[in-house]
N, C-alpha and C positions, 0 to 999 in steps of 0.2 A: 464490401469485400466478398471473398468467396465463402466466408463463413459468417453470415449475418447473425447478429445476436437475437433479433426478434423482439427486443425490449426497448430499444432507443426510439426517439421521436421519428426518425426516418423509416425505420423498419415497420413501425406501427402504421405510419401514413401509407407506405407502399402496400402493406397487407390489407388496408381498407380501401385501396384504389383512390386515395385522396392526396397523393403527393404531387405538389405543383411542378416538380422537375421531372416527373415520369409521365410521359405523354404517350398514350396508346392510340394507334390509328388502325381502324378496320379497313384494310385495303379492298375487301370484298364490296364495300359500299362507297369507297372513296378511291375510285380507280383512275381518275383523270389527272392531267398535268396541273390543273389549278390547285388540287389538293396537295400535290407534292411541292408546288411553288410556295405554298403557305408554310410548309415545313422548312424549306430552304431559306425563306425570308427570316425565320425565327431562330435558326441555329446560331446566328452570330451573337445572340444575347446570352450572357452568362447565366448559369443556374441561380435561382433565388436563394436556396438554402443548402442544397446538397453539393457534393464535390463535382458531380457531373449532371448534365441534362441528358436524360435517356429517352430515346424514341423507340417504342415497340411497335413495329409495323406487322400486324397479324395478317395471315393469308396473303403474303406479299406477292405470290405468283399471279394474283388477280389484277395487279397493276397493268395499265396499258403500256405498249412499247414506248410511246412518247413520254409517259410518266417515268419509266425506268431510265430513259436517256436523260431526263431532267435531273434525276437523283444521282446519276453516275458521277458527276463532277464532285459533288459533296462527299460521296463515298470514297472517292480517290484521295481527297484532301480534307478530311473532316477537321473542324476546329478542335483543339486539345480538350475542351471542356464538354464535348458531345460524344455520346455512344449510341450506336444504332443496333437494335436487336431485330433481325428479320426472321419471322416465324412463318413456316409454310408446311402444308401436308403434301405438297407436290413440287419438290425442288427441281424436277426436270423441266418445269415451265419457267424457271427463273433464268434470264439470259446469262450466258457464260461470262460476259463482261462484268456482271454484278457478282456472280459466284466467285470469280477469281480474286475479288477484292474482299472476300469474307472468310472468316474462320468458320468451318462447318462443324456442327455438333449434331449427330444423329441420336435422337432419343429412342431408347428401347421400349417396346411394349412391356407393361407391367404384368407379371404372372397372375393368373386368376386367384391363386391361393392368397397372394398378397393383397389383392383388391378385396377379396371376401373378408379378410381379417380387418382391414381398414374400415370397411363398411360396418362390421360388427361393432367396432369401437365407437364410430360416429353415431350409430343408431342407439347404442347403449347410453351414450352421453346425452342424447336427445330424448331418452326415455321411451323409445319405440321397441316393441318386441319383434324378434325375427328368428327364423330357424335356419339350419345349415343349408337346406335345400334351396330356400329363397335366395340366400346370399350367393350360392354357387351359380344359380340361374342368372342372376344379375351380373356376376363377375364374368361369366362366359359371354353374355350378350354385349358387355362393354368392349370386348375385343381389345384388351390391353390399355384402354383409356380410363383413367381414374375419374376424369371430369364427366365422361359419359356414364360411368357407374353411379356417380352421385346424382346425376340427373334422373337416371332410371329409378334409383332408390327413392328419390323425392316423389316421382309419379306413383311408385308402388305404394308408398305410405298413404297417399290419398285414395288410391284404388282399393286398397285392402282395409281401409278404415283404421289405420294406425298400427296394425299388427301384421307383419309380413308373413305370409304362408306360401310355401313352394308352389302349390298347385294354382293358387290365385295369381301369383307373379307370372308363372308360365302362361296362364290364360291371358293376362294383360299383354304380354309380349308376343303371344301367338306361337310360343315355342313348344316343343314336345316335352311332356311331363315324364318323370322317371317311371311311373306306373304304366304309361302307354308304351314306352320302349320295352318294358318287361312283358306286356301283353303281346306285342309283336314278336318278341323272341319266343314266347310260349307257343304262339300260333305256328311259327316256323318249325319249332322242335316237334310239335305234335302233327305237323303236316295238315293243320286245320285251315282249309281254304276259307270256310265261312267266317271263322273268328278273325282271320286276317283282313278280309274285306269289311267286316263290321267295324273293326278298329280304325281302318283307314277312312271309312265313311264318317265316323265320329270326329276324326281329326279334321276332315273337310268341312263338317257342319259347324265347327267352331273356328273356322278360318285359320287353322294352324299353319305355320310356315313349314312346308314340306322339306325345304332345303335344310332347315334346322333339325327336323325329325331324322332325316337321312344322316346328318352329321352326328347326331346322338347314337344312331345305330352303328355308324362307322366306328365311333369311339368304343362302343361295347364290343364289336368284333375285334378291334385292335387289342383291347385289353384281354380278351379271351385267347387271341393268337399269342400274345406275349406270355400269358400264363402257361400255355402249352409249351412254348419254346424254352421257357426258363424253369418249368416245373414248380411254379409258385402259385399261390392263390390270387385270383384276380381281385380288383378293388370292389368295394361295395357289396351288392347283393348278386353279383354275377357268378359267384362260386357254383351255384346250383346248375349252371348251364355248361360247365366245363366238360361233364361227361355226356351231355345230351347232344352235342354236336361233334362231328369228327373234325380232326385237324384240317383235312382237305376241304370240308364244307365251309369252315370258318374262313379259310384263306380265300376261297372262291367268293364268299359273301362280302368279305372286306374289299376285294378288288371291284 
């Protein structure tokens, strides 16, 4: 149902990826007609214990044209006991003949704050220490995907020896640390060319992702611009920079 209880035999089996009537197919590694024909041959058999037999085809856009054509007839007239879930990160590559026979649900990206809070609860439950900075770094790196956030957190636990620290997680991901962004802002505010190049050389030495560093700077300039426009305090430790940059300079830097 649309509101699974999470407690019955079927819910538990699906949750542990062991339900005999829920079949997941990875289209990225099973792209050919033979793989689809195997599904088509089996759809006529009724489910063993559930109300429906459910086929989850992940990354469906990776199927070949011939495979899509083979699947089309079954999608047009599926047996009443079969449901297909087609998942994809690139719906534009799915043929229109297939899309027109599907109900489309576009999943929204999860906000970083929500991801960070969920990670906090998971890590606490698993008895791992973490700080706000490390969780925010992971949440931003996940780019709206909770699955990616959990994978990064798993790597970070190993990398940091069981206790997540913001600087260590940023180092692992090659992203800009908050103190490095502050140093860059200080160098800009002071007009200190030497300090600016020293910081950028240190970033290069640890193979930091400069696109991420620029994105962090952009967020800082945007926050400062919004603070000026709304006459409010910026978030975090940016308040000290409000009077150090002119409104025009911040706008130019943001652009």
